[in-house]
Backbone as CSV, one residue per row, in Angstrom:
resi,resn,N_x,N_y,N_z,CA_x,CA_y,CA_z,C_x,C_y,C_z
1,UNK,-22.162,-5.668,42.188,-21.962,-4.367,43.037,-23.262,-3.548,43.174
2,UNK,-24.386,-3.916,42.528,-25.493,-3.012,42.368,-26.125,-2.812,43.784
3,UNK,-26.204,-1.619,44.271,-26.746,-1.469,45.458,-25.801,-1.473,46.754
4,UNK,-24.649,-1.873,46.420,-23.789,-2.062,47.486,-22.726,-0.996,47.770
5,UNK,-22.822,-0.618,49.205,-22.226,0.736,49.500,-20.583,0.708,49.286
6,UNK,-20.084,1.509,48.500,-18.915,1.741,48.045,-17.945,1.865,49.385
7,UNK,-16.855,1.230,49.308,-15.736,1.564,50.540,-14.716,2.438,50.157
8,UNK,-14.642,2.728,48.814,-13.455,3.484,48.479,-13.462,4.735,47.980
9,UNK,-14.694,5.689,48.416,-14.936,6.900,48.061,-13.512,7.648,48.783
10,UNK,-13.058,8.541,48.005,-11.679,9.118,48.008,-11.878,10.525,48.425
11,UNK,-12.868,11.164,48.237,-12.909,12.705,48.566,-13.777,12.845,49.843
12,UNK,-13.422,13.723,50.638,-14.183,14.030,51.730,-15.220,15.222,50.959
13,UNK,-16.301,15.582,51.873,-17.216,16.384,51.554,-16.595,17.713,51.442
14,UNK,-16.748,18.558,50.442,-16.204,19.938,49.946,-17.129,20.945,50.662
15,UNK,-16.678,22.097,51.598,-17.382,22.871,52.098,-18.091,23.578,50.980
16,UNK,-19.578,24.170,51.387,-20.370,24.642,50.481,-20.905,23.949,49.209
17,UNK,-20.664,22.568,49.110,-21.165,21.605,48.148,-22.015,20.564,48.783
18,UNK,-23.033,20.032,47.964,-24.064,19.192,48.712,-23.794,17.911,47.897
19,UNK,-23.563,16.837,48.603,-23.343,15.463,48.239,-24.424,14.689,47.999
20,UNK,-24.486,13.792,46.884,-25.778,12.778,46.562,-25.038,11.789,45.907
21,UNK,-25.746,10.558,45.811,-25.512,9.268,45.189,-26.478,8.992,44.129
22,UNK,-26.085,8.566,43.071,-27.136,8.158,41.796,-26.450,6.742,41.502
23,UNK,-27.283,5.751,41.446,-27.055,4.450,41.072,-27.826,4.032,39.950
24,UNK,-27.472,3.754,38.694,-28.100,3.238,37.410,-27.435,2.055,37.005
25,UNK,-28.018,0.744,37.280,-27.229,-0.391,36.953,-25.967,-0.614,37.437
26,UNK,-24.844,-0.690,36.692,-23.613,-0.740,37.220,-22.981,0.663,37.419
27,UNK,-23.509,1.722,37.000,-23.028,2.986,37.456,-23.395,3.651,38.678
28,UNK,-22.517,3.741,39.543,-22.632,4.370,40.979,-21.935,5.609,41.144
29,UNK,-22.531,6.757,41.095,-21.865,7.899,41.289,-22.106,8.568,42.521
30,UNK,-21.165,9.100,43.040,-21.080,10.086,44.151,-20.768,11.489,43.532
31,UNK,-21.757,12.380,43.702,-21.519,13.536,43.129,-21.644,14.900,44.141
32,UNK,-20.971,15.692,44.108,-20.835,16.915,44.964,-21.035,17.974,43.895
33,UNK,-22.176,19.161,44.364,-22.406,20.235,43.581,-23.127,21.248,44.527
34,UNK,-23.433,22.332,43.753,-23.925,23.353,44.588,-25.371,23.264,45.181
35,UNK,-26.078,22.423,44.701,-27.241,21.662,45.116,-27.526,20.354,44.649
36,UNK,-28.841,19.815,45.329,-28.956,18.384,44.928,-29.424,18.522,43.490
37,UNK,-28.570,17.545,42.633,-28.774,17.600,41.433,-28.981,16.011,41.017
38,UNK,-29.511,15.481,41.965,-29.704,13.872,41.737,-30.719,13.609,40.285
39,UNK,-31.650,14.421,40.278,-32.555,14.058,39.230,-32.031,14.305,37.827
40,UNK,-31.213,15.332,37.720,-30.355,15.901,36.493,-29.229,14.694,36.182
41,UNK,-28.742,14.139,37.138,-27.656,13.311,37.263,-28.244,12.012,36.578
42,UNK,-29.313,11.541,37.112,-29.918,10.311,36.821,-30.201,10.558,35.155
43,UNK,-30.683,11.612,34.766,-31.056,11.751,33.455,-29.985,11.649,32.668
44,UNK,-28.557,12.213,33.009,-27.553,12.181,32.126,-26.784,10.760,32.081
45,UNK,-27.012,10.205,33.134,-26.410,8.608,33.045,-27.438,8.025,32.194
46,UNK,-28.668,8.035,32.269,-29.540,7.332,31.492,-29.369,7.582,30.088
47,UNK,-29.103,8.824,29.635,-28.830,9.269,28.406,-27.563,8.526,27.725
48,UNK,-26.408,8.568,28.499,-25.158,8.078,27.882,-24.940,6.904,27.969
49,UNK,-25.610,6.116,29.022,-25.657,4.676,29.191,-26.469,4.145,27.945
50,UNK,-27.666,4.705,27.707,-28.316,4.380,26.531,-27.733,4.365,25.217
51,UNK,-26.907,5.516,25.003,-26.279,5.576,23.795,-25.104,4.369,23.791
52,UNK,-24.519,4.019,24.918,-23.468,3.166,25.034,-24.212,1.792,24.825
53,UNK,-25.195,1.377,25.463,-25.764,0.241,25.439,-26.241,-0.126,23.908
54,UNK,-26.846,0.965,23.198,-27.165,0.791,21.824,-26.045,0.449,20.995
55,UNK,-25.092,1.043,21.232,-23.722,0.812,20.237,-23.253,-0.674,20.722
56,UNK,-23.178,-1.081,21.955,-22.602,-2.474,22.063,-23.771,-3.407,21.429
57,UNK,-24.830,-3.063,21.457,-25.848,-3.924,20.785,-25.522,-4.416,19.285
58,UNK,-25.055,-3.343,18.874,-24.770,-3.442,17.320,-23.281,-3.863,17.090
59,UNK,-22.361,-3.683,18.165,-21.063,-3.910,18.209,-20.565,-4.666,19.237
60,UNK,-20.831,-5.823,19.603,-20.870,-6.607,20.853,-19.339,-6.748,21.191
61,UNK,-18.327,-6.736,20.303,-17.006,-6.819,20.595,-16.464,-5.556,21.213
62,UNK,-17.215,-4.500,21.078,-16.890,-3.200,21.858,-16.775,-3.502,23.405
63,UNK,-17.595,-4.510,23.972,-17.588,-4.591,25.361,-16.437,-5.699,25.768
64,UNK,-15.805,-6.487,24.839,-14.902,-7.352,25.646,-13.519,-7.310,25.017
65,UNK,-13.443,-6.588,23.800,-12.012,-6.397,23.278,-11.059,-5.726,24.394
66,UNK,-9.882,-6.383,24.457,-8.902,-5.566,25.303,-7.728,-4.698,24.204
67,UNK,-8.258,-4.695,23.034,-7.349,-3.919,22.147,-8.099,-2.621,21.677
68,UNK,-7.425,-1.510,21.314,-8.065,-0.144,20.766,-9.251,-0.557,19.818
69,UNK,-10.241,0.026,19.955,-11.329,0.142,18.893,-11.169,0.847,17.626
70,UNK,-11.071,0.207,16.654,-11.146,0.889,15.333,-12.447,1.738,15.051
71,UNK,-12.804,2.664,15.519,-14.059,3.631,15.562,-14.123,4.085,14.102
72,UNK,-15.226,3.698,13.202,-15.433,4.083,11.894,-17.053,4.481,11.940
73,UNK,-17.061,5.631,11.146,-18.678,6.281,11.196,-19.007,6.997,12.355
74,UNK,-20.029,7.472,12.320,-20.688,8.346,13.319,-20.730,7.431,14.533
75,UNK,-20.662,7.982,15.970,-20.947,7.306,17.174,-21.165,8.435,18.210
76,UNK,-21.849,7.952,19.182,-22.437,8.876,20.207,-21.174,9.346,20.990
77,UNK,-21.111,10.388,21.604,-20.050,11.240,22.449,-19.470,10.182,23.216
78,UNK,-19.951,9.303,24.306,-19.563,8.370,25.121,-18.760,7.432,24.415
79,UNK,-19.335,6.953,23.310,-18.547,5.872,22.457,-17.323,6.339,22.107
80,UNK,-17.338,7.712,21.416,-16.184,8.107,20.748,-15.081,8.543,21.880
81,UNK,-15.684,9.132,22.994,-14.432,9.264,24.001,-13.958,7.998,24.656
82,UNK,-14.537,7.042,24.748,-14.063,5.719,25.173,-13.033,5.233,23.995
83,UNK,-13.462,5.232,22.771,-12.602,4.648,21.905,-11.167,5.409,21.610
84,UNK,-11.535,6.888,21.767,-10.185,7.528,21.488,-9.336,7.414,22.748
85,UNK,-9.784,7.302,24.014,-9.075,7.267,24.928,-8.279,5.903,24.865
86,UNK,-9.190,4.742,24.735,-8.432,3.416,24.529,-7.266,3.542,23.505
87,UNK,-7.561,4.123,22.457,-6.638,4.188,21.321,-5.264,4.790,21.871
88,UNK,-5.439,5.912,22.708,-4.303,6.881,22.931,-3.423,5.850,24.190
89,UNK,-4.123,5.053,24.819,-3.514,4.393,25.911,-3.065,2.765,25.332
90,UNK,-3.580,2.440,24.356,-3.326,1.048,23.723,-3.951,0.035,24.432
91,UNK,-5.241,0.398,24.818,-6.025,-0.639,25.625,-7.544,-0.640,25.022
92,UNK,-8.237,-1.533,25.435,-9.623,-1.565,24.978,-10.572,-0.530,25.382
93,UNK,-11.668,-0.191,24.783,-12.504,0.983,25.180,-13.138,1.184,26.311
94,UNK,-13.422,-0.335,26.956,-14.153,-0.510,28.201,-13.223,-0.134,29.241
95,UNK,-11.987,0.188,29.192,-11.039,0.655,30.267,-11.222,2.019,30.502
96,UNK,-12.202,2.625,29.584,-12.376,4.155,30.036,-13.869,4.437,30.254
97,UNK,-14.552,3.372,30.552,-16.128,3.565,30.795,-16.419,4.441,31.951
98,UNK,-15.722,4.065,33.198,-15.965,4.764,34.314,-15.600,6.350,34.115
99,UNK,-14.271,6.499,33.749,-13.910,8.102,33.402,-14.926,8.580,32.464
100,UNK,-15.266,8.031,31.520,-16.145,8.784,30.374,-17.358,9.047,30.806
101,UNK,-18.114,8.225,31.755,-19.404,8.607,32.303,-19.368,9.747,33.345
102,UNK,-18.088,9.697,34.298,-18.077,10.760,35.077,-17.734,12.154,34.615
103,UNK,-17.135,12.122,33.526,-16.848,13.158,32.638,-17.996,13.984,32.097
104,UNK,-18.903,12.991,31.362,-19.960,13.521,30.514,-20.916,13.847,31.631
105,UNK,-21.135,13.256,32.728,-22.079,13.632,33.933,-21.566,15.095,34.411
106,UNK,-20.374,15.105,34.603,-19.777,16.220,35.340,-19.862,17.598,34.312
107,UNK,-19.759,17.401,33.074,-19.887,18.295,32.037,-21.103,19.044,31.941
108,UNK,-22.190,17.806,32.056,-23.721,18.153,31.685,-24.225,18.954,32.918
109,UNK,-23.543,18.578,34.117,-23.953,19.737,35.410,-23.639,20.740,35.446
110,UNK,-22.330,21.221,34.815,-21.847,22.639,34.891,-22.893,23.603,34.620
111,UNK,-23.917,23.542,33.906,-24.767,24.743,33.606,-25.525,24.999,34.930
112,UNK,-25.767,23.848,35.697,-26.597,24.121,37.067,-25.560,24.371,38.163
113,UNK,-24.336,24.240,38.367,-23.604,24.287,39.338,-22.046,24.822,38.952
114,UNK,-21.677,25.790,39.482,-20.152,26.276,39.141,-19.212,25.387,39.492
115,UNK,-19.277,24.786,40.413,-18.411,23.605,40.899,-19.112,22.142,41.023
116,UNK,-18.374,21.222,40.438,-18.950,19.925,40.126,-17.770,18.820,40.532
117,UNK,-18.254,17.818,41.333,-17.096,16.776,41.384,-18.039,15.476,41.279
118,UNK,-17.552,14.616,40.358,-18.128,13.526,40.179,-17.259,12.342,40.436
119,UNK,-17.534,11.324,41.286,-16.573,10.245,41.528,-17.434,8.831,41.018
120,UNK,-16.873,8.188,40.318,-17.437,6.999,39.700,-16.519,5.735,40.003
121,UNK,-16.832,4.860,40.884,-16.036,3.751,41.118,-14.667,3.993,41.689
122,UNK,-14.241,5.338,42.290,-13.102,5.724,42.543,-12.446,6.596,41.631
123,UNK,-12.972,6.697,40.563,-12.313,7.647,39.367,-13.074,8.820,39.402
124,UNK,-12.592,9.902,39.312,-12.805,11.365,39.584,-12.701,12.335,38.588
125,UNK,-13.804,13.074,38.211,-13.740,14.327,37.399,-14.194,15.479,38.019
126,UNK,-13.551,16.566,38.147,-13.541,17.688,39.292,-13.483,19.005,38.612
127,UNK,-14.329,19.961,38.420,-14.301,21.293,38.199,-14.557,22.235,39.398
128,UNK,-13.467,22.548,40.195,-13.702,23.398,41.562,-12.899,24.582,41.381
129,UNK,-13.241,25.233,42.361,-12.414,26.479,42.682,-11.339,26.250,43.717
130,UNK,-10.031,26.117,43.574,-9.086,25.885,44.421,-8.607,24.651,44.546
131,UNK,-7.594,24.228,45.406,-7.190,22.958,45.632,-7.936,21.988,46.345
132,UNK,-7.845,20.696,45.928,-8.305,19.671,46.618,-7.348,18.407,46.597
133,UNK,-7.420,17.486,47.561,-6.736,16.414,47.836,-7.491,15.220,47.795
134,UNK,-6.725,14.236,47.017,-7.455,12.950,46.641,-6.663,11.845,47.271
135,UNK,-7.063,11.075,48.132,-6.542,10.007,48.736,-6.166,8.715,47.786
136,UNK,-4.973,8.498,48.015,-4.518,7.117,47.049,-4.926,5.918,47.902
137,UNK,-5.772,5.054,47.517,-5.773,3.788,48.170,-5.269,2.539,47.327
138,UNK,-4.532,1.881,47.947,-3.807,0.940,47.309,-3.844,-0.506,48.105
139,UNK,-5.249,-1.008,48.330,-5.170,-2.149,48.962,-4.737,-2.487,50.244
140,UNK,-3.785,-3.762,50.314,-3.224,-3.962,51.599,-1.727,-3.428,51.567
141,UNK,-1.424,-2.521,50.631,0.052,-1.766,50.598,-0.042,-1.001,51.738
142,UNK,1.226,-1.132,52.463,1.223,-0.109,53.618,1.171,1.313,53.429
143,UNK,1.394,1.736,52.191,1.068,3.173,51.733,-0.213,3.564,51.499
144,UNK,-1.206,2.592,51.738,-2.740,2.683,51.260,-3.348,3.630,52.060
145,UNK,-3.896,5.041,51.734,-4.281,5.851,52.495,-3.514,6.728,53.179
146,UNK,-1.973,6.785,52.864,-1.097,7.504,53.633,-0.785,8.581,52.631
147,UNK,-1.164,8.628,51.360,-0.484,9.154,50.374,-1.597,10.055,49.650
148,UNK,-1.530,11.283,49.317,-2.640,12.090,48.746,-2.060,12.871,47.451
149,UNK,-2.942,13.028,46.619,-2.594,13.947,45.256,-3.326,15.130,45.736
150,UNK,-2.510,16.314,45.657,-3.104,17.623,45.851,-3.234,18.119,44.492
151,UNK,-4.388,18.427,44.136,-4.646,19.015,42.678,-5.288,20.430,42.926
152,UNK,-5.005,21.200,41.783,-5.415,22.652,41.545,-6.248,22.490,40.630
153,UNK,-7.741,22.776,40.940,-8.808,22.690,39.802,-9.159,23.929,39.512
154,UNK,-8.569,25.051,39.790,-8.866,26.566,39.524,-9.134,26.804,38.107
155,UNK,-8.519,26.378,36.939,-8.572,26.948,35.565,-9.378,25.846,34.926
156,UNK,-9.018,24.600,35.021,-9.913,23.732,34.056,-10.468,22.596,34.976
157,UNK,-11.185,21.657,34.391,-11.466,20.411,35.086,-10.406,19.692,35.010
158,UNK,-10.262,18.699,35.944,-8.961,17.635,36.273,-9.803,16.478,36.638
159,UNK,-9.022,15.590,36.102,-9.454,14.092,36.543,-8.256,12.906,37.138
160,UNK,-8.705,12.335,38.129,-7.850,11.422,38.636,-8.512,10.155,38.848
161,UNK,-7.890,9.195,37.897,-8.261,7.679,37.826,-7.328,6.697,38.273
162,UNK,-7.863,5.785,38.798,-7.061,4.743,39.555,-7.446,3.188,38.835
163,UNK,-6.406,2.396,38.570,-6.642,0.926,38.328,-5.774,0.106,39.408
164,UNK,-6.398,-0.821,39.861,-5.575,-1.638,40.750,-5.946,-3.370,40.359
165,UNK,-4.766,-3.986,40.730,-5.118,-5.431,40.668,-5.534,-6.148,41.914
166,UNK,-5.565,-5.210,42.804,-5.863,-5.823,44.204,-6.939,-5.200,44.949
167,UNK,-7.585,-4.314,44.392,-8.897,-3.575,44.808,-9.933,-3.368,43.589
168,UNK,-11.056,-3.811,44.060,-12.165,-3.749,43.148,-12.432,-4.871,42.079
169,UNK,-12.984,-4.675,40.973,-13.528,-5.906,40.173,-13.004,-5.608,38.718
170,UNK,-12.437,-4.367,38.564,-11.849,-4.041,36.934,-10.583,-5.046,36.772
171,UNK,-10.582,-5.307,35.488,-9.603,-6.149,34.802,-8.319,-5.374,35.069
172,UNK,-7.276,-5.869,35.267,-5.816,-5.321,35.387,-5.045,-6.678,34.899
173,UNK,-4.017,-6.531,34.161,-3.110,-7.653,33.523,-1.871,-7.464,34.354
174,UNK,-1.714,-6.358,35.274,-0.566,-6.232,36.182,-0.561,-6.602,37.558
175,UNK,0.146,-6.231,38.402,0.084,-6.470,40.027,0.153,-5.127,40.606
176,UNK,-0.149,-4.141,40.131,-0.178,-2.814,41.061,-1.272,-2.853,41.949
177,UNK,-0.906,-2.278,43.212,-1.899,-2.103,44.220,-2.603,-0.831,43.855
178,UNK,-1.848,0.202,43.286,-2.510,1.355,42.655,-1.832,1.954,41.534
179,UNK,-2.441,2.278,40.456,-2.024,2.868,39.437,-2.890,4.188,39.046
180,UNK,-2.293,5.375,39.401,-3.054,6.593,39.379,-2.666,7.438,38.242
181,UNK,-3.596,8.051,37.406,-3.183,8.805,36.374,-4.049,10.113,36.344
182,UNK,-3.576,11.346,36.184,-4.040,12.537,36.403,-4.088,13.148,34.791
183,UNK,-5.039,13.518,34.361,-5.371,14.276,33.191,-6.621,14.976,33.176
184,UNK,-6.672,15.907,32.278,-7.986,16.972,32.120,-9.158,15.887,31.725
185,UNK,-8.783,14.920,30.902,-10.012,14.110,30.508,-10.118,12.774,31.415
186,UNK,-11.324,12.607,31.885,-11.440,11.432,32.820,-11.340,10.029,32.034
187,UNK,-11.811,10.189,30.776,-11.742,8.970,29.882,-10.433,8.679,29.701
188,UNK,-9.498,9.683,29.251,-8.076,9.398,29.014,-7.498,8.978,30.386
189,UNK,-7.619,9.455,31.568,-7.083,9.106,32.922,-7.389,7.693,33.169
190,UNK,-8.574,7.511,32.684,-8.992,5.998,33.304,-8.318,5.016,32.283
191,UNK,-8.387,5.231,31.009,-7.718,4.308,30.115,-6.256,4.240,30.587
192,UNK,-5.566,5.394,30.874,-4.052,5.322,30.939,-3.803,4.708,32.285
193,UNK,-4.768,4.775,33.161,-4.649,4.102,34.739,-4.477,2.604,34.285
194,UNK,-5.364,2.283,33.550,-5.294,0.733,33.156,-4.148,0.163,32.368
195,UNK,-3.708,1.161,31.484,-2.324,0.688,30.731,-1.123,0.620,31.788
196,UNK,-1.090,1.818,32.631,-0.140,1.791,33.692,-0.037,0.513,34.727
197,UNK,-1.184,0.373,34.883,-1.538,-0.605,35.950,-1.084,-2.213,35.207
198,UNK,-1.093,-2.307,34.107,-1.094,-3.626,33.119,0.373,-3.625,33.184
199,UNK,1.390,-2.669,33.171,2.692,-2.687,33.250,3.398,-2.699,34.333
200,UNK,2.942,-2.840,35.563,3.727,-2.934,36.693,3.517,-4.214,37.272
201,UNK,4.497,-5.203,37.362,4.573,-6.498,37.476,5.276,-6.599,38.839
202,UNK,6.167,-5.811,39.155,6.958,-5.729,40.352,7.694,-4.476,40.596
203,UNK,8.370,-4.307,41.595,8.890,-2.983,41.809,9.784,-2.532,40.792
204,UNK,10.606,-3.369,40.128,11.600,-3.112,39.018,10.826,-2.573,37.688
205,UNK,9.588,-2.761,37.712,8.775,-2.145,36.449,8.018,-0.935,36.523
206,UNK,8.200,-0.347,37.823,7.575,0.944,38.164,8.126,2.050,37.334
207,UNK,9.340,2.114,37.236,9.965,3.353,36.282,9.615,3.084,34.827
208,UNK,9.879,1.837,34.176,9.288,1.881,32.770,7.753,1.874,32.594
209,UNK,7.031,1.607,33.476,5.542,1.760,33.539,5.207,3.341,33.328
210,UNK,5.848,3.968,34.211,5.520,5.456,34.133,6.196,6.292,32.993
211,UNK,7.158,5.596,32.618,7.918,6.179,31.283,6.721,5.980,30.291
212,UNK,6.331,4.869,29.965,5.147,4.664,28.937,4.192,5.627,28.967
213,UNK,3.577,5.786,30.288,2.418,6.868,30.501,2.736,8.268,30.249
214,UNK,4.246,8.415,30.462,4.533,9.914,30.214,4.916,10.188,28.834
215,UNK,4.667,9.249,27.981,4.664,9.524,26.576,3.296,9.804,25.912
216,UNK,2.249,9.495,26.772,0.894,9.704,26.075,0.423,11.181,26.100
217,UNK,0.255,12.014,25.030,-0.274,13.271,25.052,-1.379,13.498,26.194
218,UNK,-1.258,14.740,26.778,-2.260,15.281,27.770,-2.340,14.573,29.062
219,UNK,-1.547,13.593,29.200,-1.283,13.018,30.732,-0.608,14.001,31.523
220,UNK,-1.103,14.418,32.670,-0.397,15.477,33.357,0.568,14.902,34.540
221,UNK,0.136,13.570,34.708,1.157,13.104,35.842,0.508,11.672,36.256
222,UNK,1.281,10.790,37.181,1.029,9.551,37.446,1.743,9.190,38.722
223,UNK,1.166,8.114,39.236,1.635,7.500,40.623,1.311,6.048,40.652
224,UNK,2.279,5.299,40.769,2.180,3.752,40.693,2.767,3.186,42.163
225,UNK,1.912,2.252,42.677,2.266,1.627,43.945,2.089,0.040,43.762
226,UNK,3.156,-0.700,44.455,3.018,-2.079,44.452,3.942,-2.460,45.764
227,UNK,3.181,-2.968,46.768,3.628,-3.390,47.996,4.143,-2.003,48.705
228,UNK,5.284,-1.995,49.129,5.788,-0.877,49.978,6.470,0.112,48.958
229,UNK,6.628,-0.130,47.734,7.228,0.790,46.737,6.269,1.722,45.909
230,UNK,6.759,2.941,45.635,6.043,4.085,44.919,6.964,4.603,44.000
231,UNK,6.520,5.030,42.920,7.089,6.032,42.081,5.957,6.822,41.437
232,UNK,6.374,8.079,40.966,5.706,9.197,40.581,6.288,9.707,39.412
233,UNK,5.498,10.505,38.688,5.868,11.244,37.479,4.952,12.455,37.162
234,UNK,5.563,13.523,36.864,4.526,14.482,36.045,4.543,15.775,37.158
235,UNK,3.703,16.739,36.954,3.360,17.874,37.384,2.324,17.669,38.556
236,UNK,2.655,16.552,39.463,1.784,16.511,40.688,2.340,16.606,42.039
237,UNK,1.577,16.869,42.890,2.148,17.227,44.434,1.386,16.112,45.226
238,UNK,2.519,15.506,45.968,2.151,14.495,46.722,2.172,14.905,48.214
239,UNK,1.246,14.468,49.037,1.209,15.101,50.290,0.927,13.693,51.195
240,UNK,1.407,13.847,52.593,1.192,12.809,53.350,-0.146,12.936,54.023
241,UNK,-0.724,11.747,54.239,-2.197,11.887,55.046,-2.222,11.364,56.388
242,UNK,-2.957,11.942,57.303,-2.808,11.497,58.631,-3.731,10.448,58.855
243,UNK,-2.998,9.280,58.686,-3.305,7.773,59.100,-2.278,7.033,59.541
């Protein structure tokens, strides 16, 4: 995917913000901020990727395990975020890598911009003033692009992350066209989206899959789509999109 234009950017340009793209190896970020902070963003990506790559070099199973990682001893922030998110959701730490990177970059840019949106492969971390809407892309589902999540980002940062068995290259053990989770932490939302998607096998599993995610602390809401069926839970607002 390196250098390939992403087709699933889910946020339109926000008035008053400048959009730019930063690509470092597999990390492909689209950022919106008060000014072009591409150099700052690249430095943050290199910093956190460096910490992650160094940890994986010493602990190669961290990269491949599908089970929660038993973190012992000191570790860099990105490693700890991923391990804690995976443990909360019952999945491997790499399920949280895109969200963790978006979160750490976003938090790192807040000193230069009051509003920041970071999208990493469709996973979003945002700190903005006022509501915004995120389109739900669900592959070939007839609901794809027709439903949006309206999110209020006024008070704290908020994250919207998606797992799919039919879109992109991320591993999913289920069959969901879209499994979307909203949380403050993007690492947690990313890991929980994977856990949700793993549990959606058919329309009959939508409700129990959402029930599982609803029991994870700090998850604010979730949406799951398979084919022409959709289910949602939590404090989220769904809105129809004009497509």
